[in-house]
N, C-alpha and C positions, 0 to 999 in steps of 0.2 A: 768638153774641157769643162764644163759646169758641172757635168754627171761625175767626172773625175775627182773633184774636189770633194764632192759629196760623198763619193765611196772612201775616198782618202781618212774622211772623219768618221764615218758610222762604221766602217770595217773594224778597225782597231777597238772602238766602243763594243760592238757586236761580240767580237772574239773575246775581250777581256770579261763580258758579262758571262758568257757560256762557260769560261775557265772558272769563274767566280763561282757559279752555280754548281758546277761540278765538284768542286772542293767543298762547297757548303754542304753538298749532299751526304757528305761522309758524317757530318755532325748534326744536321737536322734534316727532318724529313720535308721535302718540297711539294709533298702531294697536296692536293686541296682537302681541307678540313671537311669533316664528317659531321653533318648538322642534324643527324637523327636523333631524336627525342628519346630518352629511357621510357622503358614500357610503365604501365600503371604498376606492375608486379614489382617491380624495382623501388618503386616509391613506397607501396605498402609494406614491403621490407623494413625500409628505413623509419616509416612510422612505427613499426613493431618494435623495432629497436629502441627508437626513441622512449615509447612508454615502458619498455622492460627497464631501462636505465632510470627513468624518473621514479619507477616503484622501488628500484632497488636503493636509490639516493634517499627517498622518504624512509624506507627502512634503516638504513644506516644513520640518518638524522636520530630516528628514535633511540637506537641502541646507544649513540654516543649521549643524547640526553640521560638516559638511564644510569649510564656509567658515571656520568658526571655528578648526578644526585646520589649516587651510592659512595663516590669518594667524599662529598661532602659530609654526608651522615658518618662515614668512617672518621674522617677528621675532628667531626665534632665531638664522637664519642671517645676519641683518644685523650682528647684534653678537658675532661671535666674537672671539676672542681676539687674533688677528691684525689686525683691524682697530680694538681698543680703542686703540692707540699713536695713532691719528689722530683719535680722537673728540675730543681736546681741541685747540682750536688752539694754536699757539706764542705764549707771551707776546711783547708789543710790546717794540722795543728800548729800552733805557734812554736817558733824556735825557741830552745832552751836558752834562757838568759845567762849571759856569762858575767859572773861578778866582776866589777871593777877593782884594780888593785888600788889600794889606797897607800900613801906614802908615810 
């Protein structure tokens, strides 16, 4: 009688647990995780890739600095003092004055 009460409580739990694992297996892998570490070759590939990216970033920064300097030089050449007199358009002509009527 003691064992019958234990079975009545454990059996539903075990069945529910098994059914839950079965349903979960459709969405998540239940297998044990793989603890193998990546080989050194893989790490070297990452190191090579990182060095390649760093060198490309340096090159792009230098190009960016050169382009900024060229733009600043262009802007400073555009607005020289001789060109400033033409920077503002001349004012429109004054309208003709209408003579007032005197009585």
